[in-house]
Every structure is written in C-alpha cells, then in structure tokens.
N, C-alpha and C positions, 0 to 999 in steps of 0.2 A: 377208772372212777372219775367222778367230777372234780373240777379244779378246787372247789371249796373243801372237798374232802381231803385232798392233798395238802392244802393250806392248814387245815385243822391238825392233821398229823404232824406237819412240820413244827407247828407251835408246841405240840405235846413233846416232840423230840427236843426242841430247844429248852423246854422246861426241865426235862429229865437231865440233859447234859449240863445245864447251869447248876442244877442241884448236885450232881455228881462231882463237878469240878469246883464246887464252892464259890461260884461266881454269882453276882447279882444279875437277874434277868433284866434286860434293857430293850428299848425300842429297836436299837440297832441289831441286837441279836435276833429279835423276833422278825425283823424285816429280812435279815440274812436267811433265816430259816424258811420264811415264806418264799423268797426268790428261789432258793435251791430245791424247795419241795415241789415246785412246778416247772423248773428248768427243763426237765426231761421231755415235756410236751411242746418244746420249741419246734420239734419236728413237724407238727401239724401246720406250721406257718412257713415252712421252707419248701418251695416247690421241688419236686423230684426226690424228696426225702420220705422214706416209708415210716409211718407212725408205728411206734413201739419197735423200732429198729435199734440202731446203735446207741441212741440216747436212753434206752431202757436196758442197759447191760451193766455188769459189774465193771467192765473195762471203762465205761463212761464215768461211773461213780469214782473210780480211782483217778481217772484223768482230771475230774473236777477238783479233787483235793490237791493234785499236783499243780494245777494252774494257780490255785489260791496260794500255795506255798511258794511258787515261783515269783509271784507278784507281791506277796505280802511282805511288809517291812516292820511289823509291830510285834511286841512280845506275845500278843494273843493270836498270831497268825496260825499257829498249830491248832488252837481251839476252833477257829473259823474254818480251817481246812477239814478238820474232823466233822464238824457240823455239816458242811457241804456234802461230804461223802455219805454220811449217814442219812441225810435228807433225800439224796438221790436213791440210796438203797431202799429207804422206806417207801418212796414213790413206786419203785419197782415191785416191792412186796405187795403193796395195795393193789396195783394193777394185775398182779398175779392171782388175785381173787376172781378175776373175770374169765369167761370162756376163752377169750383171745390169748390169755397168758402173755408171757414175755420171753423174748429170746435172750435169756439171762447170760448165756455163755458166748454170744456172738462177739466177734466174728469167727470164733473157733467152732461153734456149733449153732445151727439154726433151729434146733429143737425148741419148741415152746415149753416153758415151765409154768406150772400153776401151783398156787399155794396148797400145801398138803391138806387133805380132808375136805375143806370147803372150796378150794380153788376150782374155778370153772363153773361154779354154781350161782354166781352173782353177776348180773349184767352191769356194765359200767354206768348205765343210767337208772339203775334200780333206786328209786327215791328213798325207800325205807332203809335200805342198806347204807346209802350215802348219809342220810340224816342221822342214823344211829351211830355211825362211825364219827361223824362230826361232833355230835353231842357228847359222846364218851370221851373223845380226845380233848375237847375244850374243858369239860368238867375235871378230867384228870390233870390237865395242865394247871388249872386254877388251884386244885388241891396241892399239887407238887410245889407250885410257886409260892404258896402262902406259908 
C-alpha cells in the first residue's frame, strides 16, 4: 500500500495504544508511530535488498522491539518498543491485502501470505482503497483520542 496509508494506520495504532495504556497522546508518540509504520519500506532504498523481504516479516517486527529495548533508557521504553513492534506488524498486515502478499515467516518460509478473504484483491496503488483506509484510520484515531 502507499506510504500515507501506512502512516494513517500507524497514527490509529498510536491512538489505540495510548488509550489502552492510559497515556496522553503526544507528538513524540505520533512521530514514533509514523517512523515505525513506514520503516519496513526502507528496503526499497537499499540496493540489492528485495522489497517485501526480511523487513516485512514477524522476525523483523520482533527485532525492532528488541532494538528499542536494548537502547531505551526511560520508564516508557517498553511502551515505545511495543508500539514499534505493532506498527511493523500493522504495516505487514496492510501489505498482505495486496496480490504480492508478504513473506511473513521468512527466513523460515518464503511462502507469501495474504490477508484472509480480501487479501490479494487490492493493488498497492489502488487509490480508492488507499484513500478509504486513510480516512477510516484518521477518523477512528480522532474519535479514540478525544
């Protein structure tokens, strides 16, 4: 899916997690969510790295959280690590809507996984799908955060 769609989903996830953990939503939390919601697509900027390869796996999501925990030194490190993991997982799930799917279990399996029922039916550049997801995510984030 498009980058803005991943960003909108990350903002929604940050809203949900702050509500569940009784934290106030802040610019730093939103920025953190935005960064981690698009980090999986860093592979398109690295030569010789396959898109939707290792950065679109559960292993990468867990690795992301482990990195945050390893370098974090604040009481909220666990929250930020969990947000990073869930943003990467949400990115993977959104990309699993497309025909290309994702190699969710790599490096243990290269089989492509698609989202149940509608997976594989939405092209990554489908403007109607992207706009719909973006609008729903932003409206839901506003409702949750208010």
